[in-house]
N, C-alpha and C positions, 0 to 999 in steps of 0.2 A: 552398444548401439551408437550409431553416428548421430551427431547433433542435427536437429531438424530446424531449418530456417523456413518460416512460413512467409510467402510473398503474396501480396494482394495487388490489385490493379492500381491502388493508390501508393504503393511502396515506391520510395525513391530508389532508382537503380543504383545510385552511388552509395547510398546507405547500406543496401543489401550487399553490394560489392565489398564494402568495408567489413561487414560481418563475415562474408565468405573468406576474405583474405585473413582476417584474424583467426578464424577457426583453422584454416588450411596451413597457417604457419605452425600450429601446434599439433595438428592431427593429419593422418593420411587420407581421410575422407570425411565428407559431410553430406547431408541431404537437404534438398529444398522441396517445398510443396507449393503448388500454385493451382488455383481453380479459376478457369475462364481464360479466354484468349489474351486479354490485356494483362492479366497476372503472369501468364506464361511468357509474354513478351518482356515484361519487366525482369523476370527471372533470367532469361537468356541474355539480355543486355547486361545484367549484373555480373554474370560469369565473364563476359567479354571485358568488362571494366576491371574485374578482380584479377584477370590475367595480367593486365597492365600494372596493377598495384604490386603483384608478386614477382614481376620480372626481375627487379633488382635483388630479390632474395634467391634467385635461381630456381624458382618453383613455377612449373607450368601445370595447367589443369586439363583434364578430359572429363566428359560427362556421359552418363548413361541414363536416358529418360525412360520412364515407363508409366503406364496408367495404373491408377489404384482407385478403389472405392472408399470414400470417407463418409461418415455420418455427421451432419451438421443440423442442429436443432430438429432432430428426428427425421430428417430427409437424407437420402443417400445421394451423394454427388460424385462425379468422376473428377479426379484430380490428376495432375501430372506430377509425378515424383521424380526428381532429378538427383541422381547420386553423382557427386563430384569427387573425383580422385586426383591425386597428384600424378602427373605424367611420370613414368619411370625415368630415372636419370640416364639409363642406357639409350633413351630416345631423344635426349636433349643435346644439341649442338656439339657433340664430341665425336661421333662416329659416322657422320654423313647421312644418317637415316632421317634426321629431322633438323633442319636449320632454317632460320628466317633470313630473307634478303633485307636490305636496308629499306625497301618499300613495303615491308610487311607481308609479302607473299612467301609461301613456303617452298623451299627448294629441297628436292628429294632425289636420292640415287636409286630409289625403288619405285614400285607401282606404275612403271611405264609412263613416267611424267612426260607431258607434252611441253616443249619449250622450257623445260627445267623447272616448271612450277606445278605444284599439286597441293591440294588440301586433303590430308588424310581423313577419311570418313569414319574409320574404325581403327582403334589401337587395342590390341589384345596384350594384356600384361602377363 
C-alpha cells in the first residue's frame, strides 16, 4: 500500500511538499488525504511545491483525486484522497509530448494546442 500523507488546514504546504518529495524519490506513488476546503488547498499547493523540489532529480508528478468516506471520532466524513504518481519518463522533455517553456507554460505537439501552450488535464500511463 502507498504511504498516506494526512494534510490538515494547519499543515504547512512546504513541509507537506518535503514529505511528498522524500517519498516520491523512493517510491513510484503515494497518497494524501485531506478533509475540508482549506486542507485540500494546502494539499494541492504542496504538490505544486514538491514538483519544484523534484525537478532537479528529473521527477515530475501527476495526481488522481477521488472522494472517500472516513470515520473520525465515530462520525463519517468525506475526505479527498489524492494519489500522486511519478509522470512516466516517456512524457518528460525527450520526445516533444511534454516540455516546459522558460516561463513555466507547457508546450505540446499534441492536444490541438493553441499558440503552442497547453496544460494537459489527464495523462494515462
